[in-house]
C-alpha positions as CSV (number, residue, x, y, z in Angstrom):
1,X,149.4,-47.7,118.1
2,X,149.4,-51.3,118.9
3,X,148.7,-53.7,116.3
4,X,146.7,-56.8,118.2
5,X,148.5,-60.1,117.2
6,X,145.9,-62.3,115.7
7,X,146.9,-63.2,112.9
8,X,149.0,-66.5,113.3
9,X,146.0,-69.5,113.8
10,X,145.8,-71.3,116.5
11,X,146.0,-75.1,116.8
12,X,142.9,-76.7,117.2
13,X,141.2,-73.6,116.6
14,X,137.7,-75.6,116.2
15,X,137.6,-76.7,119.5
16,X,139.0,-73.8,121.1
17,X,135.8,-71.9,119.9
18,X,133.7,-74.2,121.0
19,X,135.6,-74.1,124.3
20,X,134.3,-70.1,126.1
21,X,130.7,-71.5,125.2
22,X,131.3,-74.5,127.2
23,X,132.9,-73.9,130.1
24,X,130.0,-70.7,130.6
25,X,127.3,-73.4,130.0
26,X,129.2,-75.6,132.8
27,X,130.2,-72.6,134.9
28,X,126.4,-71.4,135.4
29,X,126.2,-74.9,136.7
30,X,128.4,-74.4,139.5
31,X,127.4,-70.9,140.1
32,X,123.8,-71.6,140.9
33,X,124.9,-74.5,143.1
34,X,127.0,-71.8,145.0
35,X,124.6,-69.3,145.3
36,X,123.3,-70.6,149.1
37,X,126.5,-70.2,150.4
38,X,127.9,-66.7,149.2
39,X,126.3,-63.4,147.8
40,X,125.9,-62.3,144.2
41,X,128.0,-59.6,143.9
42,X,131.1,-61.6,145.8
43,X,130.5,-64.3,143.4
44,X,131.1,-61.8,140.7
45,X,133.5,-60.2,141.7
46,X,135.8,-63.7,142.5
47,X,135.0,-64.5,139.2
48,X,136.5,-61.3,137.6
49,X,139.4,-60.1,139.7
50,X,141.8,-63.6,140.0
51,X,140.6,-64.2,136.6
52,X,141.7,-61.2,135.0
53,X,145.1,-61.5,137.3
54,X,145.8,-65.1,135.4
55,X,145.7,-63.5,131.5
56,X,147.5,-61.1,132.8
57,X,150.7,-63.3,133.8
58,X,149.7,-65.7,130.6
59,X,150.2,-62.4,128.6
60,X,153.5,-61.5,130.2
61,X,154.6,-64.8,129.9
62,X,153.9,-65.3,126.4
63,X,155.7,-62.0,125.9
64,X,152.4,-59.8,124.6
65,X,153.0,-56.0,125.1
66,X,151.1,-54.1,128.3
67,X,148.9,-51.2,127.0
68,X,150.7,-48.1,126.9
69,X,148.6,-44.4,126.7
70,X,145.1,-42.8,127.8
71,X,143.4,-43.9,124.7
72,X,144.2,-47.7,125.6
73,X,143.2,-47.3,129.6
74,X,140.0,-45.4,128.8
75,X,138.8,-47.8,125.7
76,X,140.1,-50.9,128.4
77,X,138.1,-49.2,131.4
78,X,135.0,-48.8,129.5
79,X,135.2,-52.5,128.2
80,X,135.9,-53.0,132.1
81,X,132.6,-51.4,133.3
82,X,130.2,-52.3,130.4
83,X,130.9,-56.4,130.3
84,X,132.8,-56.9,133.1
85,X,131.0,-54.8,135.7
86,X,127.0,-54.7,134.1
87,X,127.3,-57.8,132.8
88,X,128.4,-59.7,135.7
89,X,126.5,-57.7,138.3
90,X,122.9,-58.4,136.7
91,X,123.9,-62.2,135.4
92,X,125.0,-63.0,139.5
93,X,121.7,-61.0,140.5
94,X,119.4,-62.5,137.8
95,X,120.6,-65.9,139.0
96,X,119.0,-65.2,142.7
97,X,116.1,-64.6,140.8
98,X,115.2,-67.0,138.3
99,X,116.2,-70.1,137.3
100,X,118.9,-71.5,135.1
101,X,117.1,-72.4,132.0
102,X,115.1,-69.1,132.1
103,X,118.3,-67.2,132.7
104,X,120.2,-69.1,130.0
105,X,117.6,-68.0,127.2
106,X,117.8,-64.1,128.4
107,X,121.7,-64.0,128.5
108,X,121.6,-65.9,125.0
109,X,119.2,-63.2,123.4
110,X,122.5,-61.0,122.7
111,X,123.4,-62.8,119.8
112,X,120.5,-61.2,117.9
113,X,121.8,-57.7,119.3
114,X,125.4,-58.4,118.7
115,X,124.2,-59.0,114.7
116,X,122.5,-55.6,114.8
117,X,125.0,-53.6,116.1
118,X,127.9,-55.2,114.1
119,X,125.7,-54.8,110.9
120,X,125.4,-51.0,111.8
121,X,128.7,-50.4,113.4
122,X,130.8,-52.4,110.7
123,X,128.9,-53.3,108.1
124,X,129.1,-57.0,108.2
125,X,126.6,-59.0,106.5
126,X,124.2,-60.9,107.8
127,X,122.0,-61.8,104.8
128,X,118.9,-64.3,104.3
129,X,120.6,-67.3,106.0
130,X,121.9,-65.4,108.6
131,X,118.6,-63.9,109.6
132,X,116.9,-67.5,109.6
133,X,119.7,-69.0,111.6
134,X,119.0,-66.2,114.8
135,X,115.5,-66.7,114.2
136,X,115.8,-70.3,115.1
137,X,118.1,-69.8,117.3
138,X,116.0,-67.7,119.8
139,X,113.1,-70.2,118.8
140,X,115.3,-72.9,120.1
141,X,116.7,-71.6,123.7
142,X,113.4,-70.6,124.1
143,X,112.3,-74.2,123.9
144,X,115.1,-74.8,126.0
145,X,114.3,-72.2,128.4
146,X,110.6,-71.4,129.2
147,X,108.3,-73.2,131.1
148,X,106.5,-75.5,128.7
149,X,103.3,-74.2,129.9
150,X,104.0,-71.0,128.5
151,X,104.7,-72.5,125.0
152,X,101.7,-74.9,125.0
153,X,99.4,-71.2,126.7
154,X,100.3,-69.8,123.3
155,X,98.3,-72.2,121.4
156,X,95.3,-71.6,124.2
157,X,94.4,-68.3,125.5
158,X,92.7,-70.0,129.0
159,X,95.9,-71.4,129.4
160,X,98.2,-68.9,128.7
161,X,96.8,-66.4,131.5
162,X,96.5,-69.0,133.9
163,X,100.0,-69.7,133.5
164,X,101.9,-66.1,133.0
165,X,101.7,-63.3,135.9
166,X,101.8,-60.2,134.2
167,X,104.7,-59.2,136.8
168,X,106.3,-62.6,136.3
169,X,109.0,-61.5,133.9
170,X,109.9,-58.5,136.2
171,X,110.2,-59.4,139.7
172,X,111.6,-63.2,139.0
173,X,115.1,-61.7,137.6
174,X,114.3,-62.0,133.6
175,X,114.8,-58.1,133.4
176,X,118.2,-58.0,134.9
177,X,119.4,-60.8,132.3
178,X,118.4,-59.0,129.3
179,X,120.4,-56.4,130.9
180,X,123.4,-58.9,131.2
181,X,122.5,-59.7,127.8
182,X,122.8,-56.1,126.6
183,X,125.7,-55.4,128.3
184,X,127.4,-58.8,127.0
185,X,126.6,-57.9,123.7
186,X,128.1,-53.9,123.6
187,X,131.0,-55.6,125.1
188,X,131.5,-57.6,122.2
189,X,131.6,-55.1,119.5
190,X,133.5,-52.5,122.3
191,X,136.4,-55.3,122.4
192,X,137.1,-54.1,118.5
193,X,138.1,-50.7,119.7
194,X,140.2,-51.9,123.0
195,X,142.1,-53.8,120.2
196,X,143.2,-50.9,118.0
197,X,145.2,-49.6,121.3
198,X,146.1,-53.1,123.5
199,X,146.8,-56.6,122.6
200,X,143.1,-58.5,122.6
201,X,144.6,-61.0,125.8
202,X,146.3,-58.5,127.8
203,X,143.4,-55.8,127.3
204,X,141.1,-58.8,128.4
205,X,142.7,-59.4,131.3
206,X,142.7,-55.7,132.7
207,X,139.1,-55.1,131.8
208,X,138.6,-58.0,133.9
209,X,140.3,-56.1,137.2
210,X,139.1,-52.7,136.6
211,X,135.5,-54.5,135.9
212,X,135.6,-56.6,139.2
213,X,136.9,-54.2,141.9
214,X,133.5,-52.2,141.8
215,X,131.7,-55.5,143.0
216,X,134.0,-55.9,145.1
217,X,133.0,-52.5,146.8
218,X,129.6,-53.6,146.0
219,X,129.9,-56.3,148.2
220,X,131.3,-54.6,150.8
221,X,128.4,-52.4,151.3
222,X,125.2,-54.4,150.8
223,X,126.5,-57.8,151.8
224,X,127.9,-60.0,154.4
225,X,129.0,-63.3,155.4
226,X,130.5,-63.5,151.7
227,X,132.6,-66.1,152.5
228,X,131.7,-68.0,155.6
229,X,129.5,-70.4,154.6
230,X,131.2,-71.7,151.7
231,X,132.6,-75.4,151.9
232,X,135.2,-77.0,149.8
233,X,132.7,-78.2,147.2
234,X,131.6,-74.6,146.9
235,X,135.3,-73.2,146.3
236,X,136.0,-75.9,144.2
237,X,133.2,-74.6,142.1
238,X,134.4,-71.4,142.5
239,X,137.7,-72.2,141.3
240,X,136.1,-73.4,138.5
241,X,134.0,-70.6,137.5
242,X,137.0,-68.3,138.2
243,X,139.3,-70.2,136.2
244,X,137.7,-72.0,133.0
245,X,134.7,-70.4,132.9
246,X,136.1,-66.6,133.5
247,X,140.0,-66.6,132.7
248,X,140.3,-68.9,129.9
249,X,136.4,-68.4,128.6
250,X,137.4,-64.6,128.1
251,X,140.7,-64.7,126.8
252,X,139.8,-67.3,124.1
253,X,136.5,-65.7,122.9
254,X,138.2,-61.9,123.1
255,X,141.0,-62.9,121.3
256,X,138.9,-64.5,118.8
257,X,135.8,-61.5,118.2
258,X,138.7,-59.2,117.6
259,X,139.5,-60.5,114.4
260,X,136.6,-62.8,113.1
261,X,133.1,-62.3,112.2
262,X,131.6,-61.3,115.6
263,X,128.1,-62.5,114.2
264,X,129.2,-66.0,113.8
265,X,131.2,-66.0,116.7
266,X,128.4,-64.7,119.1
267,X,126.0,-67.1,117.3
268,X,128.0,-70.3,119.2
269,X,126.6,-68.6,122.0
270,X,123.6,-70.6,122.1
271,X,125.9,-73.6,122.8
272,X,126.0,-72.6,126.3
273,X,122.0,-73.8,127.6
274,X,123.2,-76.6,125.9
275,X,125.7,-77.3,127.6
276,X,124.3,-76.2,130.6
277,X,121.3,-78.4,130.9
278,X,123.6,-81.3,129.8
279,X,125.5,-80.9,132.6
280,X,122.7,-80.3,135.0
281,X,121.2,-83.3,133.9
282,X,124.4,-85.0,134.6
283,X,125.3,-83.1,138.1
284,X,121.9,-82.5,139.6
285,X,119.5,-84.7,138.0
286,X,118.0,-82.4,135.7
287,X,115.3,-84.1,132.6
288,X,115.2,-82.7,129.3
289,X,111.6,-82.3,128.2
290,X,110.6,-82.9,124.7
291,X,110.1,-79.3,123.8
292,X,113.5,-78.4,125.3
293,X,115.0,-82.0,123.3
294,X,113.2,-79.6,120.1
295,X,115.4,-77.2,121.4
296,X,118.8,-78.5,121.6
297,X,118.3,-79.5,117.8
298,X,117.2,-76.1,116.2
299,X,120.3,-74.9,118.2
300,X,122.5,-76.6,116.3
301,X,120.7,-75.8,113.2
302,X,121.2,-72.2,113.9
303,X,124.6,-72.0,114.6
304,X,124.8,-74.2,111.2
305,X,123.2,-71.8,109.5
306,X,124.7,-68.7,110.7
307,X,128.4,-69.8,110.6
308,X,128.1,-71.3,107.4
309,X,125.5,-68.4,105.8
310,X,128.2,-67.1,103.2
311,X,128.5,-70.5,102.0
312,X,125.3,-71.3,101.4
313,X,124.2,-68.3,99.8
314,X,127.3,-69.0,97.4
315,X,126.0,-71.8,96.6
316,X,122.4,-70.7,95.9
317,X,123.6,-67.9,93.6
318,X,125.7,-70.6,91.6
319,X,122.6,-72.9,91.5
320,X,120.2,-70.3,90.1
321,X,123.0,-69.0,87.8
322,X,123.3,-72.3,85.9
323,X,119.6,-72.3,85.9
324,X,119.1,-69.4,84.1
325,X,122.2,-69.7,82.1
326,X,121.8,-72.0,79.2
327,X,124.1,-75.3,78.7
328,X,127.2,-74.2,77.0
329,X,127.2,-76.8,74.1
330,X,124.2,-75.8,73.3
331,X,125.0,-71.7,72.8
332,X,128.3,-72.3,70.7
333,X,126.7,-74.5,68.1
334,X,125.2,-71.4,66.5
335,X,128.1,-69.4,67.0
336,X,130.7,-70.3,64.2
337,X,134.3,-70.6,65.2
338,X,136.6,-67.5,64.1
339,X,138.0,-68.6,60.1
340,X,136.1,-71.7,60.0
341,X,132.7,-72.2,57.8
342,X,129.7,-74.5,59.5
343,X,127.5,-76.0,57.7
344,X,123.7,-76.3,59.5
345,X,122.1,-80.0,60.0
346,X,119.2,-78.1,57.8
347,X,121.4,-77.3,55.1
348,X,123.2,-81.0,55.1
349,X,119.5,-82.7,54.9
350,X,118.4,-80.6,51.8
351,X,121.6,-81.9,50.1
352,X,121.2,-85.5,50.4
353,X,117.4,-85.5,49.9
354,X,118.3,-84.1,46.3
355,X,120.3,-86.3,45.8
356,X,119.0,-89.4,47.1
357,X,115.6,-89.1,47.5
358,X,114.5,-92.3,48.1
359,X,117.2,-92.5,51.0
360,X,116.4,-91.4,54.6
361,X,119.3,-88.4,55.8
362,X,121.4,-90.0,58.8
363,X,120.6,-88.3,61.6
């Protein structure tokens, strides 16, 4: 069994922790703009296979071992089918049928599933602050991605009925996005088993290749004109989504997921729609509504609560213990030191009163 090389602390680790979510958010903008020029399965395959090759080459150059044994390849294959084939396939098809904002809400609901799976499989502690942060995060990304009419409709039954079609959630791609989120959450948990038998970075590269090949097969069977209409800007967007949105992002994400807290790491996924909205505004002239701006704020609060849940719980525990425990000087006042006699103040006052009744005792 190979031990994952994940113990060394990387330079600029806080920035590297955020990097995958920055690249994923900006890649969503690039992919959405690229879809009119290509087909979803082909785009998903290109995003995976070349990126996987780059990750494996980086692993070879850094001296990381290749997978060995049937257990390593079995877990990598399962990982590839779930986290690469299913996730990228559902994501690409969902982007065709839904808007980027609402699709981002569906995708970024996966940290809640990761938290539940981690609690069940690995007994990771979530606690009050963690659950509160996850709930606030779901609320925040809902404000970011859901239409304002839907949210205002919650306070007006007639408006809610007029603004929501009962079949809209399933016909417009939201169900596909939810399935993509569940696939990603399951893949995030599966990486723990992959890392028992293979290096996390090399395993990530192979899972992208294994998972990308079925997508190319589906594209060959069901799609046409996959690349003929892609212009120069489209190829640039494709290259960005492949190199930064897949190779670098996947490598960093599963490197940290192999050793750190899955709940804390996955909670940073709430940053993805924030970056997507910011760069959508920059490149696509999308403007945040007041509700979306509020959602960005709630998203940042949720990330702080989930990642600092242990620290917050410890501080609250210390504060409660201080409130319930009497102060140390008062507690020691009535406890005589070993081997020493103690005269209580009341006894001193009585003696002084007997000796000098006309003089008040000194306090």
